[in-house]
N, C-alpha and C positions, 0 to 999 in steps of 0.2 A: 191842709196838706202839708207836712213839715219842709223847711227849707233845707237842702243841703249844703255845704260850703263849697266854694269852688278855689279857696285859698289852695297856695300849694303847700306841702309840709314844712313845717318849720324845726328847726334844733329848740331844744327845751329852754334855753337860755334866749334865744331871739322870740320864742312866743311869750315868755315871762314877762316882757316889757311891753305887748299890745294889750289894749283896751278892748274887751270884746263883752258882751251881756254876760256871760258866765260868772265874770269877775264881781259883779254887782249881786249875784245870785247865790254866792256861796260863801254862806253865814257861819263863822265857829261859833258862835253863840246858838245858834240851832242844831248843828249836828253836835255839839257838846251836851244839849239839853234832850236830845234823842239817843246820847250814846249808851246811858245808863239802863239794865235790865229794869230796875226797882222803877225810874223814870217812867220808862216805857209800859209798866203793868199798869202803873198808876194813871197814867194817860189815856191806856186801853179802858180801863175800868169807868173813868170819868167820861170816855168818848160814848161808851155804850149807856152811861145812865141819861144820857141827853138833857140834863138838866143842872143848874148849879149844884153842887155837894160842897158840904161842909169838911173842914179838914180830919175831923173823926171818921166821918160816913169814908173818905176817901181812903184812909189808914185800913179801914176795915177789909179792904181788897186783896192787904200784902200784911205780912207778919212783921213790920217794921214799926218802929217807936213814933209815936205821934211828932216829936220834934224833929224826925229824921225826913218825914213824910212831909212836914212844913218846908223845909230847908229842899227838896227836891222840888215842889210846887213853886216854891218861890225863884227857883233856878228856871224854870218851864215857865214861870210868867216874865222874867228878864227876856228870855230869848223870845218872846211876843206868842208861844203856843197856847197859852193859857190867861185869861183874865180873872183877879181876884176882885172881889168884893166884900166891903165889912159891913155888919150891921152888928151894933152893940160890941161883944166881945167875939163873936161869930164870923169866921173868915170862909167864904164859901168862893170855889173856882169853876170856871164854866172853861171849856176848850173854844178856843177861835178858832172853829171850822174852816171859814171860808177864808181866812188869812194864812192858815197853816196850808190848807189846799192850794192856795192861790202861789204862795212860795216854792212849794216842791212844783207846780205846773210850769212855772215859770224855768226854776230848774231844769226841768225836763226839756223845755223848748230851748233853753241856751245852751244844753249839751247835745241836741239835736244838730244845732246850728255849727257845733266844734266839728262835725262828721265830715272826715274827708272825701273829696269829690270821688273817688277812685272806689270808694266802699256805696255801692247802689243799696238805699235802704228798703226793705220788704216790708212786709204786714206788721211786723211787730217793732219798727222802727231803725234806727241808724245801726249799721255794720252787721245785721243780721247775715249779709252775704260773705262777711270775711272770716 
């Protein structure tokens, strides 16, 4: 069951200085990594493969130059979305399924905690009644 905040509404200025669970779950690196359509296509392709794939295999998903694919995958790795492993000259990537879904679930839970008490949550989560 989702907890609903009983806190009174605050001004944005007053809210900015408060520390809440949502602060630790909003990752600029994650959102930057997921903000590019090419990276999303590469991530989706890699996730659907359900196995480690080399850069050249992943590049086949999109009509993008191999060096560009490598840069996109490196950014996804820095954000914790994928893992890279190197065997000889071949770098393979895998999705960090549990890590990514855990980050997104934690963010969703933290957003639910911010829900105003005057907005009774229904089936779909916070603020469906507002």
